[in-house]
C-alpha positions in Angstrom: 13.1 8.9 10.4 9.1 9.4 10.4 8.2 10.5 13.7 4.7 11.0 14.8 4.5 13.9 16.9 0.7 14.2 17.6 -2.2 11.4 17.0 -5.9 12.5 17.5 -8.4 9.3 17.4 -12.3 9.4 17.7 -14.1 5.8 17.4 -17.5 6.0 15.8 -17.9 2.3 16.5 -16.5 -1.3 17.5 -13.6 -2.0 16.7 -12.3 -5.8 17.3 -8.5 -5.9 17.3 -7.1 -8.7 13.9 -10.5 -7.6 12.3 -9.5 -4.4 11.2 -7.2 -2.7 8.8 -5.4 1.1 8.2 -4.6 2.9 5.4 -2.7 6.0 6.1 -3.2 9.4 3.4 -0.8 12.2 4.3 -1.5 13.7 7.9 -5.2 12.1 8.0 -6.2 8.1 8.2 -9.3 6.0 8.5 -9.8 2.7 9.5 -12.5 0.8 8.3 -13.7 -2.6 9.3 -15.0 -5.4 7.1 -17.9 -7.4 7.6 -19.0 -9.8 4.6 -19.3 -6.9 1.9 -20.4 -3.9 4.5 -17.7 -1.2 4.9 -17.8 1.0 7.8 -16.1 4.0 9.0 -14.9 2.7 12.9 -12.1 5.7 13.8 -11.1 9.1 12.4 -8.3 10.5 13.0 -5.1 12.8 12.1 -1.6 12.4 12.4 1.6 15.1 12.4 4.4 13.5 11.2 7.8 15.4 10.9 11.1 14.0 8.9 13.5 14.1 11.4 17.4 14.3 10.6 18.6 12.1 13.9 22.5 13.4 13.6 21.4 16.8 13.3 18.4 16.7 15.3 16.7 19.0 12.7 13.2 18.3 10.8 14.1 18.1 6.9 11.8 17.6 3.4 10.6 14.1 3.1 11.9 12.9 0.0 10.0 12.7 -3.1 10.6 9.3 -3.7 9.1 8.6 0.3 6.3 10.4 -0.6 5.5 8.8 -3.6 5.5 5.7 -1.8 3.0 6.7 0.8 1.3 8.1 -1.7 0.8 4.7 -3.7 -1.2 2.9 -0.4 -3.7 5.6 0.5 -7.0 4.8 1.0 -9.1 7.6 -0.2 -12.5 7.8 1.6 -14.7 9.6 -1.2 -13.8 5.8 -2.5 -15.2 4.2 0.3 -18.7 6.0 0.0 -19.1 6.3 3.9 -21.5 8.4 5.9 
């Protein structure tokens, strides 16, 4: 089970509920808002995740198949051309 241990967010502009989406990239995420064709950075932050075994109460490596699945949904900030 992936557990968030710490999360920090810096808001860069106004954000309205329902008009944004998030994509995760390893321990970082970006949130963008689409205004017609415009894409702009609204928030950026970091999060620390741990893969925890609830039975042994110890951390474990994230399995390769889960890493691959997470990587398939990442949106790289370089692709967004954000300033």
